[in-house]
N, C-alpha and C positions, 0 to 999 in steps of 0.2 A: 445141541439141537436148536435149529432156528425156528422161532415162533413168529408168525405173521399176524398182525392185528388189523382190524378194519381201519381204513383211512377216514379222515374227517369228510372228505369229498363223498365217499360212499355213504356215510351216514346222512349227509345233506341230501343226497339223492333219495334215500329211503324216506326221510321225513317229508320231502317235497311230494313224493308219490302218495304218502299217507294223507297229506293235507288236501291234495287236489283230486285224488282218486282216478287219475287219468294220466297215462304216460306222456302224452303230448303236452298237456298243461303243466305237468310237473317239470318236464324238460324246459319249457319256456320260463318257468319260475326259477329254475337253476341256471339259466342262460347257457344251456348246452343243447346239442341235438338229441332227438329221441333215441337214436341208436347208441349214443354215448351213455345216456342215462341207463338204458336197458342193459348194456354191457357191464356198467359199473355195479348194478344190482345183481346180475348173474355172478360176477366175481365175488361179491359180498357173500352170497349164499354158498358158493363153492368154498370160500374160505372158512365159513362157519360150519359147513356140512349140514345145513338144514334148509327147508323151504320156508321163506318168510312171506312170500306173496303168491297167491293162486291166480294164474293168468287165464282168462277166458276171452272169447271174442266180444262179449258184452260187458264184462265187469272186471274190476280189479278187487280181489278180496285178500285181506291180510289174515294169516293164520293166527291163532291165539299167541303162539310164540313170537310171530311177527309184530303183533301189537305191543308185546312186552319189550321187544328190542327197540321199537320206535320210542317208547317212553324213556328207556335208558339213553337212547341216542339224543333226545332232547336235552337231557341233563349234561351229557358229554359236550354237546355243541355249545350249550350255555356256559359251561366251564371254560371252554376254549375262547369264547367271546370275552369272558371276564379276565382271562390271561392277557389278551390284547389290551383290554381296558386298563389293567394294572400298569402296563408299560406306558400307555398313552397318558395316564393321569400323572405320571412323574414329570411330564413336560409342562409347557405353558398352560395355565388354566383356561378352560373354554376355548380350546383350539382343536383342530382336527375334526373328525366326523362325529356327529351326534344324530341318531335316528329317533325322532320323536313322533309318536302317534297322538292325534288330537281329535276329540269327538266333534261331530258336525254342529252342535249347538254352541261351540266355543270358537272353532277355527275361523269362520268368516268375520267374526267380530273382534277377537283379540289379536289375531296374527297381523292384520294390516296395520294395527296400532304399534306393534312392537318390533316387527321384522326390520323396517328401515333403520331403526336405531341400532339393532343388533348387528346388521351388516356394516354400519358405519363404525361402531365402537369395537366390534369383535371381528375384524376382517379375516382372521385365521380360523374362525369357526365355520364349519360346513354343516349346516343344519338341514337334514333331510326329513321332510314332513310327510306324514301319511294320515289322511282323514279317514276314520273308521269309528263305528259305534263302540260304546264302552266295552261290551263283552269281547268283541274282536280285538280291541286295543289292549285289554288286559291279557288276553291269550298271546298276542304278539310280544308283549313284555316278558311273560314267563317262558316263552319259547325262544327268546333271544332275537326276534325279528325287530324289536324296538328296544332302545336303551332307556327311554323314559316315556311317560304318558301324561298328557295334560287333559284332565277330566274333571267332572263334577262329583262331589261326594254329598251324602253317603252312597257308596256302591261297593259290593263285595270285590275286593282286590287281591285277596290272598296275602302272602308274605311280602310286604313292601314297606318302604319308608316314604315319607311325604313331607312336602313343604306347602303350606297354604299360600295361595297367591292373593285371593280376595274373597269377600262374601258378596255374592251377586243377588241383589234383591229382585223379587217378583212383582210385576205390574199386571193389572187387568186391562186389556185393550178392547175397545168397543167403538162402534161408529160415532162420528162427531155429532150426528143428529139423534142420538139415542133418546127416546122420549122419557126414559127413566131418570135422566140427568143424575148420574151417580155422584156421590160425594167426593171430596178431594182425596180421601182414603177409603178404600172399599173393603169392608169386612167380608169374610167368606160367606156369611149368611145372606148377602145380597147377590151372590153369583147364581144365576138361573141355570140349573143343571141341564135344562132342555135346550139351551143356547150355547153351552160351552163346547168349544172345539179344541182338541189337543193333538199332539203328534201321535202317529201310529206307534204300535208296540215296537219295542227295541230301542226307543230313545229314553234315556234315564230322566230327561227333563220333565216328561209327563209324570213320572212317579214322584219327583221332587215337588212339582207344582201341586199335585193332589195331596201329598203329605203336608205341605204348608197350609192347605185349607182345612185339613182335619175334618172332612165331611165324607164319610164312607159312601154315601149315596152318590156323590159326584163320580166316583170311580165306576159305578155301575151305569150311570146315565150319560156321562160325557161322550161325545162323538169323537172317536179316535180316527182322525181322518187325514191330518196333514202329514206330508212327507218332509216338510221343512218349515222353519219359522216364517220364511218369506211367503210360502204358499198360504199359511194360516193368515198372515196379514192381508193378503189379497182377498181372501174369503171374507174376512171381517169388513174390509173396505167395500165389498159388494153386498153388505147387509145380511150375511148368512148366519151371523152369530157373534160371539165374543171369544177371546182366547186369553192366555197368560203368556207373558213375555219376560225374559230376564233383562235386567237393567243394562247389561253390556250390549245387547242388541239395540236397545233404544239409543244408547250413547253412540253407537256406530251408524245411526241414521236409518234404521229399518223402516221407520214410519214416514220418511221424507217422500213427498209427492203423493201422500194418501190423505184421506179424510178419516183417519183413525186416531183416537185419543187413548192415552194410557195413564192410569193412575195407580199409585202404590197399593199393594195388598196389605191390609191392616190385620196382621196376625203374628203371634209369636213365631220366631224362626222362619219368617217369610223370605227365605233366601236359600241359595245353594252354595256350597263351599267349592271354589275353584282351586284345584291343587295340582302340583306336579308330583308324580310318584315314580319310584324306581325300585328295582329288586333289592331286597334286604341284603345288607353286607356288600353291596356293590363297591368295588375299589374306586369308582368315580363319584361316590356320594358327595364329596366336597364340591366337585365340579357341578353336580346337579343342584346343590343348594345355592351355588353362585348363579346358576341359570335361573333358578326361581326368584332370586333377588332382582335379576335383570328384568324378569317378567313383571314383577311388582311395580317397578319404576317405569314400565312402558306406557 
């Protein structure tokens, strides 16, 4: 008796529809036409003899069994990715494709520093970069859309392995003509909670900065307003308050052309850990450790 099993392509279509909740967007993400994706999902349901997706004019709803199949499909697709990784890792180290997600408070400051050297010294490495917040980046990692993630710790990552790249110190940034004339090192007790501006929710840098200060009232009082560190710097430059910046942003020249001054935060553990993480037991673990070493020397 011949037994037919779902194809990886069908499972990819199912996962894409679950992620995007719309046939058109799912088809775009899968690089196929909407009719091809729809036909593939109908074939999958016919093969399994069940309904996975309830289709209406207004919404796409997954059945309880559909959601369970999606969870299993993620694991199958990830295993297939790791099979390809196992073959690739047997070749030249740091060659071929690597998909790396990077969080927005690292990407514009670290990548310009290290990418030119990587291109020069590792010409066979094809590094595909995706900038996304920590939660989305970790989800991409565990769902197989990313091979590794460059992010700041501590952060809940699930089952991963890591290599620390560096410790990134925090600085307090304020207008050059600030009448308070802060000292060369600024203890958290001198930070005015009524003037402090931080990134909006969703950026782990905000949580790391507040944790370094160890002042619970700052979390309640700080204005969560900036969409990026560059936006916060411009607001400080316009006299709207003060903020906290990581050292890598200062080294990258984020204050160039402004009248903003930054001085170190004087507190225990006044830094965040920059790390490269990847799925636990990945066959490319040695390759990612080598990549981490390249990032350290960048």
